[in-house]
KOLVO-728979 format. One record per residue (C-alpha): x, y, z. Coordinates in nm, 2 decimals, padded with zeros to 4 digits, always signed. Example, Ala and Ser with C-alpha at 12.3 -4.5 7.8 and 13.67 -1.06 7.14 Angstrom:
<nodes>
+01.23:-00.45:+00.78 .
+01.37:-00.11:+00.71 .
</nodes>
This chain:
<nodes>
-06.04:+05.61:+10.74 .
-06.13:+05.89:+10.99 .
-06.16:+05.65:+11.29 .
-05.86:+05.43:+11.22 .
-05.62:+05.68:+11.06 .
-05.76:+06.03:+11.14 .
-05.80:+06.10:+10.76 .
-06.11:+06.27:+10.63 .
-06.24:+06.16:+10.30 .
-06.54:+06.29:+10.10 .
-06.76:+06.05:+09.91 .
-06.82:+06.18:+09.56 .
-07.17:+06.07:+09.44 .
-07.49:+06.22:+09.31 .
-07.59:+06.36:+09.65 .
-07.26:+06.55:+09.68 .
-07.30:+06.69:+09.33 .
-07.64:+06.82:+09.41 .
-07.53:+06.96:+09.75 .
-07.23:+07.15:+09.59 .
-07.44:+07.28:+09.31 .
-07.69:+07.43:+09.55 .
-07.41:+07.58:+09.77 .
-07.16:+07.69:+09.51 .
-07.33:+07.71:+09.17 .
-07.40:+07.49:+08.88 .
-07.04:+07.50:+08.75 .
-06.88:+07.35:+09.06 .
-06.64:+07.06:+09.01 .
-06.64:+06.82:+09.30 .
-06.31:+06.66:+09.19 .
-06.11:+06.98:+09.29 .
-06.28:+07.08:+09.62 .
-06.14:+06.82:+09.85 .
-05.79:+06.67:+09.90 .
-05.90:+06.31:+09.96 .
-06.19:+06.15:+09.77 .
-06.37:+05.82:+09.75 .
-06.59:+05.73:+09.45 .
-06.76:+05.43:+09.31 .
-06.62:+05.31:+08.98 .
-06.97:+05.27:+08.85 .
-07.04:+05.64:+08.94 .
-06.71:+05.75:+08.79 .
-06.77:+05.59:+08.45 .
-07.09:+05.79:+08.40 .
-07.08:+06.07:+08.14 .
-07.12:+06.37:+08.37 .
-06.87:+06.27:+08.65 .
-06.62:+06.16:+08.38 .
-06.66:+06.49:+08.19 .
-06.61:+06.69:+08.51 .
-06.29:+06.49:+08.58 .
-06.16:+06.55:+08.22 .
-06.19:+06.92:+08.29 .
-05.90:+06.89:+08.54 .
-05.67:+06.68:+08.33 .
-05.41:+06.82:+08.09 .
-05.53:+06.86:+07.73 .
-05.42:+06.60:+07.48 .
-05.06:+06.67:+07.38 .
-04.98:+06.87:+07.70 .
-04.71:+06.73:+07.93 .
-04.85:+06.52:+08.22 .
-04.56:+06.60:+08.46 .
-04.58:+06.68:+08.73 .
-04.87:+06.45:+08.80 .
-05.20:+06.61:+08.86 .
-05.28:+06.37:+09.15 .
-05.08:+06.18:+09.41 .
-05.23:+05.84:+09.49 .
-05.49:+05.62:+09.31 .
-05.62:+05.32:+09.51 .
-05.85:+05.08:+09.33 .
-06.02:+04.82:+09.55 .
-06.16:+04.50:+09.40 .
-05.93:+04.58:+09.10 .
-06.03:+04.26:+08.92 .
-06.35:+04.45:+08.83 .
-06.16:+04.69:+08.61 .
-05.97:+04.42:+08.42 .
-06.10:+04.39:+08.06 .
-06.28:+04.08:+07.96 .
-06.04:+03.82:+07.83 .
-06.28:+03.53:+07.74 .
-06.21:+03.58:+07.37 .
-05.90:+03.62:+07.17 .
-05.85:+03.98:+07.28 .
-05.91:+04.16:+07.60 .
-06.21:+04.39:+07.55 .
-06.22:+04.71:+07.75 .
-06.53:+04.77:+07.96 .
-06.66:+05.11:+08.07 .
-06.48:+05.06:+08.40 .
-06.16:+04.98:+08.22 .
-06.18:+05.29:+08.00 .
-06.25:+05.51:+08.31 .
-05.94:+05.39:+08.49 .
-05.73:+05.40:+08.18 .
-05.82:+05.77:+08.15 .
-05.71:+05.83:+08.51 .
-05.39:+05.63:+08.56 .
-05.14:+05.85:+08.36 .
-05.22:+06.14:+08.60 .
-05.14:+05.97:+08.93 .
-04.79:+05.96:+09.08 .
-04.86:+05.64:+09.26 .
-05.11:+05.35:+09.20 .
-05.22:+05.07:+09.43 .
-05.45:+04.79:+09.30 .
-05.61:+04.56:+09.56 .
-05.78:+04.24:+09.47 .
-05.82:+03.88:+09.59 .
-05.84:+03.75:+09.23 .
-05.57:+03.92:+09.02 .
-05.56:+03.65:+08.75 .
-05.89:+03.53:+08.60 .
-05.72:+03.27:+08.39 .
-05.69:+03.47:+08.07 .
-05.34:+03.61:+08.00 .
-05.49:+03.89:+07.78 .
-05.70:+04.02:+08.07 .
-05.42:+03.99:+08.32 .
-05.16:+04.17:+08.11 .
-05.41:+04.45:+08.04 .
-05.46:+04.49:+08.41 .
-05.08:+04.51:+08.46 .
-05.05:+04.77:+08.19 .
-05.30:+04.98:+08.37 .
-05.09:+04.96:+08.68 .
-04.75:+05.04:+08.50 .
-04.73:+05.07:+08.13 .
-04.35:+05.11:+08.15 .
-04.30:+04.76:+08.28 .
-04.59:+04.58:+08.11 .
-04.78:+04.57:+07.79 .
-05.11:+04.40:+07.68 .
-05.06:+04.06:+07.53 .
-04.70:+04.04:+07.64 .
-04.60:+03.78:+07.90 .
-04.48:+03.97:+08.20 .
-04.12:+03.94:+08.31 .
-04.10:+03.76:+08.64 .
-03.85:+04.01:+08.79 .
-04.06:+04.31:+08.69 .
-04.38:+04.14:+08.83 .
-04.19:+04.07:+09.15 .
-04.11:+04.44:+09.19 .
-04.48:+04.55:+09.19 .
-04.68:+04.26:+09.32 .
-04.74:+04.11:+09.66 .
-04.96:+03.81:+09.69 .
-05.04:+03.66:+10.03 .
-05.27:+03.37:+10.09 .
-05.49:+03.33:+10.40 .
-05.32:+03.00:+10.50 .
-04.98:+03.18:+10.49 .
-05.08:+03.46:+10.73 .
-05.02:+03.39:+11.09 .
-05.02:+03.57:+11.42 .
-04.70:+03.67:+11.59 .
-04.71:+03.35:+11.79 .
-04.73:+03.14:+11.47 .
-05.10:+03.05:+11.51 .
-05.33:+03.08:+11.21 .
-05.48:+03.42:+11.17 .
-05.80:+03.29:+10.99 .
-06.04:+03.03:+11.10 .
-06.11:+02.70:+10.92 .
-06.39:+02.72:+10.66 .
-06.62:+02.42:+10.62 .
-06.90:+02.36:+10.37 .
-07.23:+02.22:+10.50 .
-07.51:+02.07:+10.29 .
-07.87:+02.14:+10.38 .
-08.08:+01.86:+10.22 .
-08.41:+01.95:+10.07 .
-08.69:+01.71:+09.98 .
-08.83:+01.86:+09.66 .
-09.19:+01.76:+09.58 .
-09.31:+01.63:+09.25 .
-09.44:+01.97:+09.13 .
-09.10:+02.13:+09.17 .
-08.94:+01.84:+08.98 .
-09.20:+01.88:+08.71 .
-09.14:+02.25:+08.65 .
-08.76:+02.19:+08.62 .
-08.84:+01.91:+08.37 .
-09.07:+02.15:+08.18 .
-08.80:+02.42:+08.16 .
-08.56:+02.16:+08.03 .
-08.80:+02.05:+07.76 .
-08.87:+02.42:+07.67 .
-08.50:+02.49:+07.66 .
-08.42:+02.20:+07.43 .
-08.71:+02.28:+07.20 .
-08.62:+02.65:+07.17 .
-08.25:+02.58:+07.10 .
-08.33:+02.31:+06.85 .
-08.56:+02.54:+06.66 .
-08.31:+02.83:+06.64 .
-08.26:+02.93:+06.28 .
-07.90:+03.05:+06.32 .
-07.61:+03.09:+06.56 .
-07.72:+03.44:+06.66 .
-08.07:+03.32:+06.76 .
-07.93:+03.02:+06.94 .
-07.69:+03.24:+07.14 .
-07.98:+03.48:+07.23 .
-08.21:+03.19:+07.32 .
-07.95:+03.02:+07.55 .
-07.89:+03.36:+07.72 .
-08.26:+03.40:+07.81 .
-08.31:+03.03:+07.91 .
-08.00:+03.06:+08.13 .
-08.15:+03.35:+08.31 .
-08.47:+03.15:+08.36 .
-08.29:+02.86:+08.51 .
-08.09:+03.07:+08.74 .
-08.40:+03.24:+08.87 .
-08.58:+02.90:+08.90 .
-08.30:+02.78:+09.13 .
-08.34:+03.11:+09.33 .
-08.71:+03.14:+09.40 .
-09.06:+03.10:+09.25 .
-09.10:+03.48:+09.27 .
-08.78:+03.56:+09.07 .
-08.87:+03.29:+08.82 .
-09.23:+03.42:+08.78 .
-09.10:+03.78:+08.72 .
-08.84:+03.68:+08.46 .
-09.08:+03.43:+08.29 .
-09.35:+03.70:+08.26 .
-09.09:+03.94:+08.10 .
-08.99:+03.66:+07.86 .
-09.35:+03.60:+07.76 .
-09.42:+03.98:+07.72 .
-09.10:+04.02:+07.50 .
-09.21:+03.74:+07.28 .
-09.56:+03.89:+07.23 .
-09.41:+04.23:+07.16 .
-09.17:+04.08:+06.91 .
-09.47:+03.94:+06.71 .
-09.63:+04.28:+06.68 .
-09.31:+04.45:+06.56 .
-09.23:+04.52:+06.20 .
-09.05:+04.21:+06.05 .
-08.80:+04.45:+05.88 .
-08.67:+04.59:+06.21 .
-08.29:+04.60:+06.21 .
-08.15:+04.31:+06.42 .
-07.82:+04.33:+06.60 .
-07.52:+04.14:+06.48 .
-07.37:+03.86:+06.68 .
-07.08:+04.08:+06.80 .
-07.31:+04.36:+06.91 .
-07.54:+04.11:+07.08 .
-07.26:+03.95:+07.27 .
-07.14:+04.29:+07.40 .
-07.49:+04.38:+07.51 .
-07.54:+04.05:+07.69 .
-07.20:+04.05:+07.86 .
-07.30:+04.37:+08.04 .
-07.56:+04.16:+08.23 .
-07.27:+03.95:+08.37 .
-07.09:+04.25:+08.51 .
-07.12:+04.32:+08.88 .
-07.35:+04.61:+08.97 .
-07.36:+04.83:+09.28 .
-07.73:+04.89:+09.24 .
-07.98:+04.61:+09.22 .
-08.24:+04.82:+09.04 .
-07.99:+04.90:+08.77 .
-07.90:+04.53:+08.74 .
-08.27:+04.44:+08.70 .
-08.32:+04.71:+08.44 .
-08.02:+04.60:+08.23 .
-08.14:+04.24:+08.25 .
-08.49:+04.34:+08.14 .
-08.35:+04.54:+07.85 .
-08.14:+04.24:+07.75 .
-08.44:+04.01:+07.75 .
-08.63:+04.27:+07.53 .
-08.34:+04.31:+07.29 .
-08.29:+03.93:+07.24 .
-08.66:+03.88:+07.17 .
-08.61:+04.05:+06.83 .
-08.42:+03.73:+06.72 .
-08.67:+03.47:+06.84 .
-08.90:+03.27:+06.62 .
-09.26:+03.22:+06.72 .
-09.36:+02.97:+06.99 .
-09.49:+02.63:+06.88 .
-09.81:+02.50:+07.03 .
-09.61:+02.27:+07.26 .
-09.38:+02.55:+07.37 .
-09.67:+02.78:+07.45 .
-09.82:+02.51:+07.66 .
-09.50:+02.45:+07.86 .
-09.46:+02.83:+07.91 .
-09.81:+02.86:+08.05 .
-09.77:+02.56:+08.28 .
-09.45:+02.71:+08.42 .
-09.61:+03.05:+08.46 .
-09.91:+02.90:+08.65 .
-09.68:+02.70:+08.88 .
-09.45:+03.00:+08.95 .
-09.74:+03.24:+09.04 .
-09.90:+02.99:+09.26 .
-09.58:+02.87:+09.43 .
-09.48:+03.23:+09.51 .
-09.77:+03.26:+09.75 .
-09.62:+03.03:+10.01 .
-09.28:+02.88:+10.11 .
-09.15:+02.63:+09.87 .
-08.95:+02.32:+09.98 .
-08.62:+02.51:+10.00 .
-08.77:+02.81:+10.19 .
-08.93:+02.57:+10.44 .
-08.59:+02.41:+10.50 .
-08.45:+02.76:+10.56 .
-08.72:+02.82:+10.82 .
-08.64:+02.49:+10.99 .
-08.27:+02.58:+11.00 .
-08.34:+02.92:+11.15 .
-08.56:+02.76:+11.41 .
-08.29:+02.51:+11.50 .
-07.98:+02.73:+11.52 .
-08.09:+03.09:+11.55 .
-08.43:+03.07:+11.73 .
-08.43:+02.72:+11.90 .
-08.75:+02.64:+12.09 .
-08.89:+02.98:+12.00 .
-08.61:+03.17:+12.19 .
-08.36:+03.39:+12.02 .
-08.00:+03.28:+12.07 .
-07.69:+03.50:+12.03 .
-07.61:+03.33:+11.70 .
-07.63:+03.53:+11.37 .
-07.66:+03.42:+11.01 .
-07.59:+03.60:+10.68 .
-07.82:+03.48:+10.40 .
-07.71:+03.57:+10.04 .
-07.93:+03.57:+09.73 .
-07.85:+03.68:+09.38 .
-08.17:+03.87:+09.32 .
-08.36:+04.15:+09.48 .
-08.69:+03.98:+09.40 .
-08.59:+03.67:+09.60 .
-08.47:+03.89:+09.88 .
-08.81:+04.07:+09.91 .
-08.99:+03.73:+09.88 .
-08.79:+03.58:+10.16 .
-08.83:+03.88:+10.38 .
-09.21:+03.85:+10.35 .
-09.20:+03.48:+10.42 .
-08.98:+03.52:+10.73 .
-09.20:+03.81:+10.84 .
-09.50:+03.59:+10.83 .
-09.32:+03.35:+11.07 .
-09.27:+03.63:+11.32 .
-08.89:+03.67:+11.25 .
-08.90:+04.05:+11.19 .
-09.02:+04.17:+11.53 .
-08.77:+04.38:+11.73 .
-08.54:+04.43:+11.43 .
-08.44:+04.06:+11.44 .
-08.43:+04.06:+11.06 .
-08.27:+04.32:+10.83 .
-08.19:+04.35:+10.46 .
-07.90:+04.51:+10.28 .
-07.90:+04.55:+09.90 .
-07.73:+04.75:+09.63 .
-07.88:+05.10:+09.58 .
-08.00:+05.17:+09.93 .
-07.90:+05.50:+10.09 .
-07.54:+05.49:+10.23 .
-07.65:+05.61:+10.57 .
-07.91:+05.33:+10.59 .
-07.65:+05.08:+10.48 .
-07.41:+05.19:+10.74 .
-07.67:+05.17:+11.02 .
-07.76:+04.81:+10.92 .
-07.39:+04.72:+10.90 .
-07.33:+04.87:+11.24 .
-07.63:+04.68:+11.39 .
-07.50:+04.35:+11.26 .
-07.15:+04.42:+11.37 .
-07.25:+04.52:+11.72 .
-07.24:+04.27:+12.01 .
-07.56:+04.05:+12.02 .
-07.63:+04.18:+12.37 .
-07.63:+04.54:+12.22 .
-07.81:+04.48:+11.89 .
-08.11:+04.25:+11.85 .
-08.05:+04.17:+11.48 .
-07.99:+03.80:+11.42 .
-08.07:+03.75:+11.05 .
-07.93:+03.96:+10.76 .
-08.06:+03.91:+10.40 .
-07.81:+04.04:+10.15 .
-07.80:+04.05:+09.77 .
-07.48:+04.01:+09.56 .
-07.47:+04.39:+09.50 .
-07.39:+04.41:+09.87 .
-07.12:+04.14:+09.86 .
-06.82:+04.38:+09.82 .
-06.68:+04.62:+10.07 .
-06.90:+04.51:+10.36 .
-06.74:+04.36:+10.67 .
-06.98:+04.15:+10.88 .
-06.75:+03.91:+11.06 .
-06.76:+04.05:+11.42 .
-07.03:+03.82:+11.56 .
-07.14:+03.61:+11.27 .
-06.97:+03.29:+11.15 .
-07.26:+03.13:+10.96 .
-07.35:+03.21:+10.60 .
-07.62:+03.05:+10.38 .
-07.61:+03.07:+10.00 .
-07.98:+03.06:+09.91 .
-07.87:+02.97:+09.56 .
-07.52:+02.86:+09.46 .
-07.38:+03.12:+09.22 .
-07.26:+02.98:+08.89 .
-06.96:+03.21:+08.91 .
-06.72:+03.09:+09.18 .
-06.56:+03.44:+09.22 .
-06.90:+03.57:+09.32 .
-06.94:+03.30:+09.57 .
-06.59:+03.38:+09.71 .
-06.69:+03.75:+09.75 .
-06.99:+03.64:+09.95 .
-06.79:+03.41:+10.17 .
-06.54:+03.69:+10.23 .
-06.80:+03.90:+10.42 .
-06.74:+03.68:+10.72 .
-06.43:+03.47:+10.64 .
-06.19:+03.76:+10.69 .
-05.96:+03.93:+10.94 .
-06.14:+03.99:+11.26 .
-06.35:+03.67:+11.26 .
-06.36:+03.56:+11.63 .
-06.50:+03.21:+11.57 .
-06.27:+02.91:+11.52 .
-06.48:+02.79:+11.23 .
-06.67:+02.95:+10.95 .
-06.97:+02.75:+10.83 .
-07.09:+02.80:+10.47 .
-07.42:+02.64:+10.39 .
-07.56:+02.53:+10.05 .
-07.89:+02.36:+09.96 .
-07.88:+02.02:+09.79 .
-08.13:+01.74:+09.71 .
-08.24:+01.50:+09.97 .
-08.03:+01.21:+09.82 .
-07.71:+01.41:+09.80 .
-07.40:+01.23:+09.95 .
-07.08:+01.41:+09.98 .
-06.87:+01.10:+09.93 .
-07.06:+00.96:+09.63 .
-06.87:+00.93:+09.30 .
-06.99:+01.13:+09.00 .
-07.30:+01.34:+08.94 .
-07.63:+01.16:+08.98 .
-07.91:+01.22:+08.72 .
-07.75:+01.51:+08.53 .
-08.00:+01.75:+08.39 .
-08.26:+01.68:+08.65 .
-08.33:+01.90:+08.96 .
-08.13:+01.71:+09.22 .
-07.86:+01.63:+08.97 .
-07.81:+01.99:+08.88 .
-07.80:+02.09:+09.25 .
-07.54:+01.82:+09.32 .
-07.33:+01.95:+09.03 .
-07.35:+02.30:+09.17 .
-07.26:+02.17:+09.52 .
-06.96:+01.98:+09.39 .
-06.85:+02.29:+09.20 .
-06.86:+02.48:+09.53 .
-06.66:+02.20:+09.70 .
-06.40:+02.21:+09.42 .
-06.37:+02.59:+09.46 .
-06.33:+02.56:+09.83 .
-06.05:+02.30:+09.79 .
-05.86:+02.50:+09.53 .
-05.90:+02.85:+09.67 .
-05.53:+02.92:+09.63 .
-05.57:+02.92:+09.25 .
-05.93:+03.04:+09.24 .
-05.85:+03.31:+09.00 .
-05.74:+03.05:+08.74 .
-05.97:+02.75:+08.80 .
-06.28:+02.96:+08.90 .
-06.34:+03.09:+08.54 .
-06.31:+02.73:+08.41 .
-06.56:+02.61:+08.66 .
-06.80:+02.89:+08.57 .
-06.79:+02.79:+08.21 .
-06.85:+02.43:+08.28 .
-07.13:+02.51:+08.52 .
-07.31:+02.70:+08.24 .
-07.25:+02.42:+08.00 .
-07.40:+02.17:+08.25 .
-07.70:+02.38:+08.32 .
-07.77:+02.41:+07.95 .
-07.74:+02.03:+07.91 .
-07.41:+02.02:+07.72 .
-07.20:+01.87:+08.01 .
-07.26:+01.60:+08.27 .
-06.93:+01.60:+08.46 .
-06.70:+01.86:+08.62 .
-06.34:+01.84:+08.50 .
-06.08:+02.07:+08.63 .
-05.77:+01.85:+08.60 .
-05.63:+02.03:+08.30 .
-05.71:+02.37:+08.45 .
-05.54:+02.27:+08.78 .
-05.22:+02.17:+08.59 .
-05.23:+02.49:+08.40 .
-05.27:+02.68:+08.72 .
-04.93:+02.58:+08.83 .
-04.78:+02.83:+08.59 .
-05.01:+03.10:+08.73 .
-04.90:+03.00:+09.08 .
-04.54:+03.03:+08.98 .
-04.60:+03.37:+08.83 .
-04.80:+03.51:+09.12 .
-04.64:+03.35:+09.42 .
-04.29:+03.48:+09.49 .
-04.03:+03.38:+09.74 .
-04.03:+03.73:+09.89 .
-03.98:+03.63:+10.25 .
-04.27:+03.85:+10.34 .
-04.27:+03.72:+10.69 .
-03.91:+03.83:+10.75 .
-03.98:+04.17:+10.61 .
-04.28:+04.21:+10.84 .
-04.07:+04.11:+11.14 .
-03.80:+04.36:+11.04 .
-04.06:+04.64:+11.00 .
-04.21:+04.55:+11.33 .
-03.87:+04.59:+11.50 .
-03.82:+04.92:+11.33 .
-04.16:+05.03:+11.46 .
-04.08:+04.94:+11.81 .
-03.75:+05.11:+11.79 .
-03.92:+05.43:+11.66 .
-04.17:+05.42:+11.94 .
-03.88:+05.40:+12.19 .
-03.68:+05.67:+12.03 .
-03.98:+05.91:+12.02 .
-04.12:+05.79:+12.35 .
-04.45:+05.71:+12.19 .
-04.59:+05.54:+12.49 .
-04.96:+05.55:+12.59 .
-04.86:+05.73:+12.91 .
-04.68:+06.01:+12.72 .
-04.96:+06.06:+12.47 .
-05.21:+06.08:+12.75 .
-04.99:+06.34:+12.93 .
-04.96:+06.55:+12.61 .
-05.34:+06.55:+12.57 .
-05.39:+06.66:+12.93 .
-05.14:+06.94:+12.89 .
-05.27:+07.04:+12.55 .
-05.62:+07.08:+12.70 .
-05.48:+07.28:+12.99 .
-05.29:+07.51:+12.75 .
-05.60:+07.56:+12.54 .
-05.80:+07.64:+12.86 .
-06.04:+07.35:+12.79 .
-06.20:+07.12:+13.05 .
-06.00:+06.83:+13.17 .
-06.05:+06.46:+13.06 .
-06.31:+06.28:+13.27 .
-06.18:+05.95:+13.41 .
-06.41:+05.65:+13.33 .
-06.43:+05.29:+13.44 .
-06.55:+05.04:+13.18 .
-06.61:+04.67:+13.23 .
-06.35:+04.47:+13.04 .
-06.11:+04.76:+13.00 .
-05.82:+04.72:+13.25 .
-05.65:+05.05:+13.20 .
-05.70:+05.43:+13.18 .
-05.99:+05.54:+12.98 .
-06.16:+05.89:+12.97 .
-06.47:+06.06:+12.85 .
-06.41:+06.38:+12.66 .
-06.56:+06.69:+12.83 .
-06.78:+06.94:+12.64 .
-06.50:+07.11:+12.45 .
-06.54:+07.47:+12.33 .
-06.48:+07.64:+12.00 .
-06.28:+07.45:+11.73 .
-06.20:+07.18:+11.98 .
-06.56:+07.06:+11.97 .
-06.47:+06.88:+11.65 .
-06.27:+06.63:+11.85 .
-06.59:+06.47:+11.96 .
-06.66:+06.34:+11.61 .
-06.65:+05.97:+11.58 .
-06.71:+05.90:+11.95 .
-07.07:+05.79:+11.91 .
-07.11:+05.41:+11.89 .
-07.21:+05.32:+11.53 .
-07.52:+05.13:+11.64 .
-07.63:+05.26:+11.98 .
-07.51:+05.62:+11.92 .
-07.39:+05.63:+12.28 .
-07.08:+05.84:+12.34 .
-06.78:+05.62:+12.40 .
-06.47:+05.69:+12.61 .
-06.12:+05.72:+12.46 .
-05.81:+05.51:+12.54 .
-05.45:+05.58:+12.45 .
-05.32:+05.22:+12.46 .
-05.39:+05.02:+12.14 .
-05.41:+04.70:+12.34 .
-05.70:+04.83:+12.54 .
-05.89:+04.90:+12.21 .
-05.81:+04.58:+12.03 .
-06.12:+04.38:+11.94 .
-06.35:+04.63:+12.12 .
-06.61:+04.86:+11.98 .
-06.71:+05.03:+12.32 .
-06.40:+05.25:+12.33 .
-06.22:+05.47:+12.08 .
-05.84:+05.47:+12.03 .
-05.69:+05.82:+12.05 .
-05.40:+05.74:+11.82 .
-05.13:+05.98:+11.71 .
-05.34:+06.10:+11.41 .
-05.66:+06.13:+11.61 .
-05.79:+06.49:+11.59 .
-05.76:+06.54:+11.96 .
-05.40:+06.42:+11.98 .
-05.31:+06.62:+11.67 .
-05.45:+06.95:+11.81 .
-05.27:+06.90:+12.14 .
-04.94:+06.82:+11.96 .
-04.97:+07.13:+11.74 .
-05.03:+07.35:+12.04 .
-04.74:+07.20:+12.22 .
-04.51:+07.24:+11.92 .
-04.61:+07.60:+11.90 .
-04.54:+07.65:+12.27 .
-04.20:+07.47:+12.24 .
-04.09:+07.71:+11.96 .
-04.26:+08.02:+12.09 .
-04.06:+08.27:+12.29 .
-04.38:+08.40:+12.45 .
-04.47:+08.05:+12.56 .
-04.15:+07.98:+12.76 .
-04.31:+08.06:+13.09 .
-04.63:+07.86:+13.04 .
-04.43:+07.58:+12.89 .
-04.21:+07.56:+13.19 .
-04.52:+07.56:+13.42 .
-04.71:+07.28:+13.24 .
-04.42:+07.05:+13.15 .
-04.28:+07.02:+13.50 .
-04.49:+06.71:+13.56 .
-04.36:+06.51:+13.26 .
-04.02:+06.42:+13.10 .
-03.93:+06.72:+12.88 .
-03.77:+06.50:+12.62 .
-04.10:+06.32:+12.57 .
-04.28:+06.64:+12.51 .
-04.02:+06.76:+12.26 .
-04.01:+06.43:+12.08 .
-04.38:+06.40:+12.05 .
-04.42:+06.77:+11.95 .
-04.16:+06.72:+11.68 .
-04.32:+06.40:+11.56 .
-04.64:+06.60:+11.49 .
</nodes>
């Protein structure tokens, strides 16, 4: 925000709270200290931040006009929509936090790529959060009212000014894996264990809890032996602890249990918190389990033995990953300029992969980096900057990321290859991963998304082969990924249906993927969300208005450059230093060592990766697609300070003489127009 728009925002988090308490006392309230704030919804929903925010809001019964705050922007707004999988939309903690805030903001802007998750109750609840005068929960929204507040644009509809596609083509690529007999056997053992435990469940509550734990085990088995071993050990320990507990312990009801386990399905910004919540869920569900039979105990121990042994070396999938890297990223032992982003769902798998790749010599020289939820923000930004920098500037070639890092991170500058180490069962999560590189700014003509499948997978084959077995399950997941890719336009509707069917298939209750009904139903969603708004015409008209404004105010790069030079002279600061930069065919300048308050103009000039000081340019075309220069736009601090100084000189009687002296070299109307524009 500072670099692109010249706006300073403060990130409100635990670190800022501690800093303010040290500097200004224990009763400081961070929500009232700064005019522009950024906060994570998962931080905001905590007790202490929410309590501090409540202190600034009008008491119950007091009028809320005028509004306490100006503008609320919620990114990834689908995360605040209440769950709508049942008959009613159930508010989450995120929903409750936003519901508390929205009445106190004059304006609200919700941004999301998946506004409709397929459940009307959830969608209408999200609309009510946005505007409770136009919409109400459970009430079908009026099309005209929806048209007034909603803009939905699809990637395939967005074009450059010359009519060419703005986004590259996306293609899915299968990486075949030849799974050995031992890996087939452990999947078969888990299937037998699952069937036995579910059949032995004494009631619906125990069956639900059992399916939840076994679903976790299967997800982690598809991920890595290390993740499977950790979760399986937690499962065994929880069963042993349950045996030693008092039989009269109060057990949760089905409704309470469902709400507890639904928390695990939420998206977390911190991998450690996610693992803690999962471990607690496994421990809580163990209260409902009956004791293991002799056969179940035997299967459990066999799976544990395999997992602990397999985690010591690359399994078949990890070996194929190494082969792929040595083919496309490091061919013949020499690093190319190609990069790859590898996503995994679990931090345990990420650590395991990092160690495997390090053993192959892929870490030396910062070739391999990791990004995950919960890491320090400054470390996260450094890694992002390294991956976004030109390959000749930054040596990183491989980035391992977890799902907690799949939102809010742009990695498209020099990477067009992504590998899903495991295919997420939730299509929306898979789309969030793909969106890290398949987004505006991607320079490649094609984005390649890779998935692992069995050796016998054939894309054109009909049906799912051997459902319930290892390769059959992988083929089912791959076909789900293909279906999602083909119907991305209605992903918000069909994605949830696919997610449900994937879970049913992985638990042995389904053998085919059927989205025909959902796709027909999605037509109504498409009609509701896609309006004939002639967005293209409106953009063209706004572009014409922008050009007209620039002409009227003489907002040319040459005039802005002249204003900065004059402003520095008036302030008795050193002059700009002309620079020559390869690939920049125009005027560019290094800022001199500015004195006093003007020294703040040097902020943001350091390259995000190399930390080298970059020159500034005044022409947007010279800065387009480049990270080795900084655009001094109208709201840049340097330009703003010069404009304020010129404006003061224009209206100051004492400044007439100096103004006449310094403006003799440029068109006076340009100075006045620019100064007044400030």
